[in-house]
C-alpha positions as CSV (number, residue, x, y, z in Angstrom):
1,M,159.4,52.1,142.9
2,K,158.5,54.5,145.7
3,E,162.2,55.5,146.4
4,P,161.8,58.7,144.4
5,I,159.0,59.7,146.8
6,F,161.4,59.2,149.8
7,E,163.9,61.5,148.1
8,K,161.2,64.1,147.3
9,I,160.1,64.2,150.9
10,V,163.7,64.5,152.2
11,D,164.4,67.3,149.7
12,K,161.2,69.1,150.8
13,F,162.3,68.9,154.5
14,D,165.7,70.4,153.5
15,E,163.8,73.3,151.8
16,L,161.8,73.8,155.0
17,K,165.1,74.2,156.9
18,F,164.5,71.2,159.2
19,E,167.7,70.3,160.9
20,A,169.1,67.1,159.5
21,Y,170.1,64.8,162.4
22,S,171.2,61.5,160.9
23,Y,171.0,59.4,157.7
24,T,171.1,55.7,157.3
25,D,171.4,53.6,154.1
26,T,171.6,49.8,154.4
27,E,170.6,46.8,152.2
28,K,167.1,46.8,153.6
29,V,166.2,50.4,154.4
30,R,167.0,54.1,154.0
31,I,166.2,56.4,156.9
32,A,166.5,60.2,157.1
33,K,166.0,61.7,160.5
34,F,165.2,65.4,161.0
35,K,165.0,67.5,164.2
36,L,161.8,69.5,164.4
37,R,162.0,71.3,167.7
38,G,163.6,71.1,171.2
39,P,166.3,72.8,173.2
40,N,169.7,73.3,171.7
41,F,171.3,72.7,175.1
42,F,169.7,69.2,175.3
43,K,173.0,67.4,176.3
44,E,173.7,70.0,179.0
45,T,170.3,69.5,180.5
46,G,170.9,65.7,180.6
47,D,174.2,66.3,182.4
48,I,172.6,68.4,185.0
49,L,169.8,65.9,185.7
50,K,172.4,63.1,186.1
51,K,174.5,65.2,188.4
52,H,171.5,65.6,190.7
53,K,170.6,61.9,190.3
54,W,167.3,62.8,188.5
55,K,165.7,64.0,191.8
56,F,163.9,67.4,191.7
57,S,165.2,69.9,194.2
58,E,165.8,73.6,194.5
59,N,169.4,73.2,193.6
60,L,168.4,71.3,190.4
61,K,165.9,74.0,189.6
62,N,168.6,76.7,190.0
63,D,171.0,74.9,187.8
64,L,168.4,74.4,185.1
65,H,167.3,78.0,185.4
66,K,170.9,79.2,184.7
67,L,171.1,77.0,181.7
68,H,167.7,78.2,180.4
69,K,168.1,81.9,180.9
70,P,170.0,82.8,177.7
71,N,167.8,80.4,175.7
72,H,164.5,81.0,177.3
73,H,162.6,81.5,174.1
74,H,162.9,77.8,173.4
75,F,160.4,76.9,176.1
76,F,156.8,77.4,177.1
77,I,156.7,79.0,180.5
78,S,154.0,76.6,181.8
79,S,156.0,73.5,181.1
80,V,159.5,74.7,181.6
81,W,160.1,72.5,184.7
82,D,158.1,69.4,183.4
83,N,159.6,68.3,180.1
84,Y,162.8,68.7,178.2
85,I,161.9,67.0,174.9
86,N,163.5,66.9,171.4
87,E,161.0,66.1,168.6
88,Y,162.2,64.4,165.4
89,I,160.7,63.0,162.3
90,E,162.0,59.9,160.4
91,V,161.4,59.4,156.7
92,I,161.8,55.7,156.0
93,Y,162.1,53.8,152.7
94,D,161.7,50.0,153.1
95,K,163.5,48.5,150.1
96,F,162.1,45.0,150.6
97,Y,158.4,46.0,150.8
98,D,158.9,49.1,148.5
99,R,157.1,51.5,150.8
100,V,157.6,54.9,152.3
101,S,156.6,55.7,155.8
102,I,156.8,58.6,158.2
103,R,157.4,58.2,162.0
104,S,157.5,60.9,164.7
105,I,159.9,60.5,167.6
106,A,160.0,62.3,170.9
107,S,163.0,61.8,173.2
108,G,164.2,63.5,176.3
109,Y,163.4,63.8,180.0
110,K,160.0,64.1,181.7
111,M,159.0,65.0,185.2
112,S,157.2,62.4,187.3
113,H,155.3,64.5,189.9
114,T,154.3,61.4,191.9
115,K,157.9,60.4,192.4
116,N,159.3,63.9,192.3
117,R,162.0,62.9,189.8
118,Y,162.8,63.0,186.1
119,F,163.1,59.9,183.9
120,P,164.3,59.3,180.3
121,L,161.5,59.3,177.7
122,I,161.3,58.1,174.2
123,K,158.2,57.7,172.0
124,K,158.0,56.4,168.5
125,M,154.7,56.9,166.7
126,P,154.1,55.7,163.1
127,M,152.1,58.4,161.3
128,L,151.9,57.7,157.5
129,C,152.6,54.9,155.1
130,L,152.5,54.7,151.3
131,S,152.4,51.1,150.3
132,K,149.6,49.5,148.2
133,H,147.2,52.1,149.8
134,L,148.1,55.3,151.5
135,Y,147.0,55.2,155.1
136,T,147.5,57.0,158.4
137,F,147.9,55.9,162.0
138,T,146.4,57.2,165.2
139,N,146.4,56.3,168.9
140,I,142.8,55.2,169.4
141,N,143.6,54.0,172.9
142,R,146.7,54.8,175.0
143,K,147.1,51.2,176.1
144,R,147.0,49.9,172.6
145,S,149.4,50.1,169.6
146,P,148.6,52.6,166.9
147,R,146.1,51.4,164.4
148,I,145.3,52.2,160.8
149,Y,142.8,54.9,160.8
150,K,140.7,56.2,157.9
151,S,138.7,59.3,158.6
152,F,137.7,62.6,156.9
153,Y,140.0,64.4,159.4
154,I,143.5,63.9,160.7
155,H,143.6,65.9,163.8
156,S,147.1,65.1,165.2
157,L,149.4,65.6,162.2
158,A,152.2,68.1,162.8
159,Y,153.5,70.4,160.1
160,A,156.2,68.0,158.9
161,E,153.8,65.1,158.5
162,R,151.3,67.2,156.7
163,E,154.0,68.2,154.2
164,A,154.9,64.5,153.7
165,L,151.2,63.7,153.3
166,K,150.8,66.3,150.5
167,I,153.6,64.8,148.6
168,M,152.2,61.3,149.0
169,L,148.8,62.5,147.8
170,D,150.4,64.2,144.8
171,T,152.0,60.9,143.8
172,Q,148.9,58.8,144.1
173,C,146.2,59.8,141.6
174,D,143.7,57.0,142.1
175,V,141.1,58.6,144.4
176,D,139.7,55.2,145.4
177,N,143.0,54.3,147.0
178,L,143.3,57.4,149.1
179,P,142.2,57.7,152.7
180,N,139.6,60.3,153.5
181,V,141.9,63.0,154.8
182,S,141.3,66.6,155.8
183,Y,140.3,69.0,153.0
184,K,143.5,70.9,153.6
185,H,145.4,68.0,152.2
186,F,143.0,66.8,149.5
187,M,143.9,67.8,146.0
188,G,144.3,71.5,147.0
189,A,140.6,71.8,148.0
190,K,139.8,74.8,150.1
191,N,136.9,73.3,152.1
192,T,134.7,70.3,152.6
193,K,132.3,71.4,149.9
194,E,135.1,71.5,147.4
195,I,136.2,68.0,148.3
196,F,132.9,66.5,147.3
197,K,132.8,68.7,144.2
198,R,136.2,67.3,143.1
199,A,135.5,63.7,144.1
200,Y,131.8,63.3,142.9
201,G,131.2,66.3,140.6
202,I,128.3,67.6,142.7
203,D,127.5,70.5,144.9
204,V,126.5,69.2,148.3
205,P,123.9,71.5,149.9
206,K,125.1,73.7,152.7
207,S,122.4,72.4,155.1
208,V,123.6,68.8,154.5
209,L,127.2,69.8,155.3
210,K,126.1,71.6,158.4
211,V,124.0,68.8,159.9
212,Y,125.9,65.6,159.0
213,K,129.5,64.6,159.6
214,P,131.6,64.6,156.3
215,D,132.5,60.9,157.0
216,D,128.7,60.0,156.9
217,I,128.0,62.1,153.8
218,N,131.0,60.4,152.1
219,Y,129.8,56.9,153.3
220,V,126.4,57.5,151.5
221,L,127.8,59.2,148.4
222,K,130.2,56.3,147.6
223,V,127.3,53.9,146.9
224,L,124.8,56.1,145.2
225,D,124.2,55.6,141.5
226,N,123.2,59.2,141.3
227,P,125.2,61.3,143.8
228,N,122.7,64.2,143.4
229,D,120.3,62.1,145.4
230,I,122.1,63.7,148.4
231,T,119.9,66.8,147.9
232,K,116.9,64.7,149.2
233,F,118.5,65.0,152.7
234,A,118.5,68.8,152.4
235,M,114.8,68.6,151.5
236,H,114.1,66.5,154.6
237,I,116.2,68.8,156.9
238,A,114.1,71.8,155.7
239,T,111.0,70.0,157.1
240,L,112.4,69.7,160.6
241,P,111.5,72.2,163.3
242,K,114.5,74.5,163.7
243,D,113.9,75.1,167.5
244,S,114.0,71.4,168.4
245,D,116.7,70.0,170.7
246,S,117.7,67.5,168.0
247,F,119.3,70.3,166.0
248,K,121.6,71.4,168.8
249,N,123.5,68.1,169.1
250,M,123.0,66.7,165.6
251,Y,126.4,66.9,164.1
252,Y,128.1,64.3,166.3
253,H,125.3,61.8,166.2
254,S,127.0,58.8,164.5
255,S,123.9,57.4,162.7
256,L,121.9,60.6,162.2
257,I,122.0,60.4,158.4
258,F,120.5,56.9,158.4
259,E,117.9,57.9,161.0
260,H,116.8,60.7,158.6
261,L,116.8,58.3,155.7
262,C,114.4,56.0,157.6
263,Q,112.2,59.0,158.3
264,M,112.2,60.1,154.7
265,K,111.2,56.6,153.5
266,N,108.8,55.9,156.5
267,L,110.8,52.7,157.3
268,G,110.6,52.9,161.1
269,D,113.6,52.6,163.4
270,Y,116.0,50.7,161.2
271,S,118.9,53.1,161.0
272,W,121.2,50.3,162.2
273,L,120.1,48.0,159.3
274,L,120.6,50.7,156.7
275,R,124.1,51.4,157.9
276,D,125.0,47.7,157.8
277,Y,123.4,47.4,154.4
278,F,125.4,50.3,153.1
279,G,128.5,48.7,154.6
280,D,127.7,45.6,152.5
281,L,127.5,47.7,149.4
282,H,130.9,49.3,150.2
283,H,132.4,45.8,150.7
284,F,131.2,44.4,147.4
285,K,131.7,47.8,145.5
286,L,128.0,47.9,144.6
287,K,125.7,50.9,143.9
288,T,122.2,51.7,145.0
289,N,119.6,54.5,144.9
290,L,117.2,56.0,147.4
291,S,114.0,54.7,145.8
292,F,113.6,51.6,148.1
293,T,110.4,51.4,150.2
294,N,110.4,47.9,151.6
295,I,112.5,47.3,154.7
296,D,112.0,43.5,154.4
297,R,113.8,43.6,151.0
298,I,116.7,45.5,152.6
299,R,116.9,42.9,155.4
300,E,116.9,40.0,152.9
301,L,119.7,41.6,150.9
302,H,121.7,42.3,154.0
303,N,121.3,38.7,155.2
304,R,122.4,37.4,151.8
305,Y,125.5,39.7,151.7
306,T,126.3,38.9,155.3
307,R,126.4,35.2,154.6
308,V,128.7,35.7,151.7
309,R,131.0,38.0,153.7
310,M,131.1,35.4,156.5
311,L,132.2,32.7,154.0
312,E,135.2,34.9,153.0
313,G,138.3,33.7,154.7
314,V,136.5,31.6,157.4
315,P,138.6,28.5,158.1
316,E,137.0,25.1,158.9
317,I,136.4,25.0,162.7
318,K,137.4,22.4,165.2
319,V,135.8,22.3,168.6
320,H,138.2,21.2,171.4
321,N,137.3,17.9,173.1
322,R,136.8,19.4,176.6
323,F,133.8,21.4,175.3
324,V,132.4,18.3,173.5
325,D,132.4,16.3,176.8
326,L,130.8,19.2,178.6
327,V,127.9,19.6,176.1
328,K,127.3,15.8,176.0
329,S,126.5,16.0,179.7
330,F,123.6,18.5,179.2
331,S,120.2,17.2,180.0
332,I,118.4,19.4,177.5
333,E,118.2,19.2,173.7
334,C,121.1,21.0,172.1
335,E,123.4,21.0,169.1
336,M,127.1,21.6,169.0
337,V,128.0,24.0,166.2
338,D,131.1,22.2,164.9
339,T,131.5,23.0,161.2
340,K,132.1,26.2,159.3
341,D,128.8,25.9,157.3
342,R,126.8,25.3,160.5
343,L,128.5,28.3,162.2
344,I,127.6,30.5,159.2
345,E,124.0,29.1,159.2
346,E,123.6,29.9,162.9
347,G,124.6,33.5,162.4
348,A,122.3,33.9,159.4
349,T,119.3,32.2,161.0
350,M,119.7,34.0,164.4
351,E,120.8,37.3,162.7
352,H,123.8,38.0,164.9
353,C,127.6,37.9,164.5
354,V,128.4,34.5,165.9
355,A,130.3,33.5,162.7
356,T,133.0,35.9,163.7
357,Y,133.9,33.6,166.6
358,H,135.6,31.0,164.4
359,G,139.0,32.1,165.6
360,Q,138.1,31.8,169.3
361,I,136.7,28.3,168.6
362,N,139.8,27.0,166.8
363,S,142.1,28.4,169.5
364,G,140.1,26.6,172.2
365,Q,138.8,29.7,173.9
366,C,135.1,28.8,173.5
367,C,132.4,26.7,171.9
368,I,129.1,27.6,170.3
369,V,125.9,25.6,171.0
370,H,122.4,26.0,169.5
371,I,119.6,25.5,172.1
372,P,116.1,24.9,170.7
373,Y,113.5,26.4,173.0
374,K,109.7,26.1,172.8
375,D,108.1,28.1,170.0
376,T,111.2,30.4,169.5
377,P,113.9,30.1,166.8
378,G,116.1,29.0,169.7
379,F,119.1,30.5,171.4
380,T,122.9,30.6,170.7
381,L,125.1,29.7,173.7
382,Q,128.8,30.6,174.0
383,I,130.7,28.7,176.7
384,V,134.3,29.7,177.7
385,G,136.9,28.4,180.1
386,G,137.9,24.9,181.1
387,T,141.7,25.4,180.8
388,D,144.6,27.1,182.5
389,G,142.9,27.1,185.9
390,Q,139.7,28.6,184.5
391,I,136.3,26.9,185.1
392,F,133.7,26.6,182.4
393,K,131.2,29.4,182.4
394,L,128.3,30.7,180.4
395,A,129.7,33.7,178.4
396,Q,126.7,34.6,176.3
397,L,123.1,33.3,175.6
398,R,121.3,35.2,172.9
399,G,118.2,34.7,170.8
400,K,117.3,36.1,167.3
401,F,118.5,39.7,166.9
402,N,120.5,39.3,170.1
403,C,117.4,39.2,172.3
404,E,117.7,38.2,175.9
405,P,116.9,34.6,177.0
406,P,114.3,33.6,179.6
407,E,115.7,33.5,183.1
408,E,114.7,29.9,183.6
409,L,116.7,28.8,180.5
410,S,119.8,30.8,181.6
411,T,119.6,29.4,185.1
412,K,119.2,25.8,183.9
413,I,122.3,26.0,181.7
414,K,124.4,27.6,184.4
415,N,123.3,24.8,186.8
416,M,124.3,22.1,184.2
417,I,127.7,23.7,183.8
418,T,128.2,23.8,187.5
419,D,127.1,20.2,187.9
420,Y,129.6,19.1,185.3
421,V,132.4,21.1,186.9
422,M,131.7,19.6,190.4
423,N,131.4,16.0,189.1
424,D,134.7,16.5,187.3
425,L,136.3,17.8,190.6
426,R,134.9,14.8,192.5
427,G,136.4,12.4,190.0
428,S,139.8,14.1,190.2
429,F,139.8,13.9,194.0
430,K,138.9,10.2,193.9
431,K,141.7,9.5,191.5
432,I,144.2,11.4,193.8
433,E,143.0,9.4,196.8
434,S,143.3,6.1,195.0
435,E,146.9,6.9,194.0
436,M,148.0,8.0,197.5
437,Q,150.0,5.6,199.5
438,I,148.4,5.5,203.0
439,P,150.9,4.5,205.7
440,V,150.1,1.4,207.8
441,I,150.2,2.0,211.6
442,N,151.1,-1.0,213.6
């Protein structure tokens, strides 16, 4: 039962002197809402805005200024005429799912400079959730809903959410189930170095911490049989020229640690393969060491793991009939990929991610076709359209390792699709003409 965690967070917020705003207790949920910040004359501000019909004017500005003057310390000077926002935090206990979550809320009035008027504003943003696993949310894209986000740093958490996070961390001792959160919130650690010391029992060299992102270091450490192997990266860093441009922008290079691993092992430019391989090890909870020297062996293992991962949860596929009729009209040798095993085989043989398209195939959005071509392994074709007023079109044509196709093959397939579409239109027109009743003129 996670209800005691809910009560502990609420008690903590009371200790922090957050202003209790409302409390709800129903059969399904308990919600405690606290006010974090905002003007105490919030209602009066709303009354003034309504009086002036939300339009900004000098009279409105003067009325608001009179209201603000005795309470001016509540506002930032730069935004005093833009936003009048109250910020709240809700602590929620879901009785059905037995989970505690934290949500931040902003409500109030915001100035629209393009329309020169104010409008009501309310934003609700999930921040934290303690269910089977503790996780956090972030807005990755303003146009999308918040998503679960696991990272070594949580940049956007306000003070109240951080306090709640500390309580959640204290109540969940299994480190494997914790997200990678900022060192300020991790078991009382003072810095990133201490995080790794507590989690893995090793001292990560300062040069490694300085060059690589903590996320990347953690990504490697989690699958190493001997975490002390991380010192090999420090030895490699020591061999690099300190005045090179690469040192200036190293830290935010997403695959730098794997590029250096390739350099250390003389494996060539295969950082993408190593990152994917380490991802497989994470998925299957396997361990490795840094003694490998054969990139072909890594590729073989990655292909094997990829095929197994593709099998997990992949439903049997069913190609929609309109795509079957289209492909039957092709004047070249081709094979419709119409079973789950064949889809997985296509992805493994061509070494790309076509097996992830099973959902699009079953929903009728596309079909996948294998095109043999001369002395190559062939090409994988994706066709989309054919419904809701959309015409068929070539979406993708890729060879092994996602290589580009010959121009002549691409052009030929586009022409065959166009011919099919035009013939289908001609047939539709003839059918319409035959069904029309032509009047007889005497």
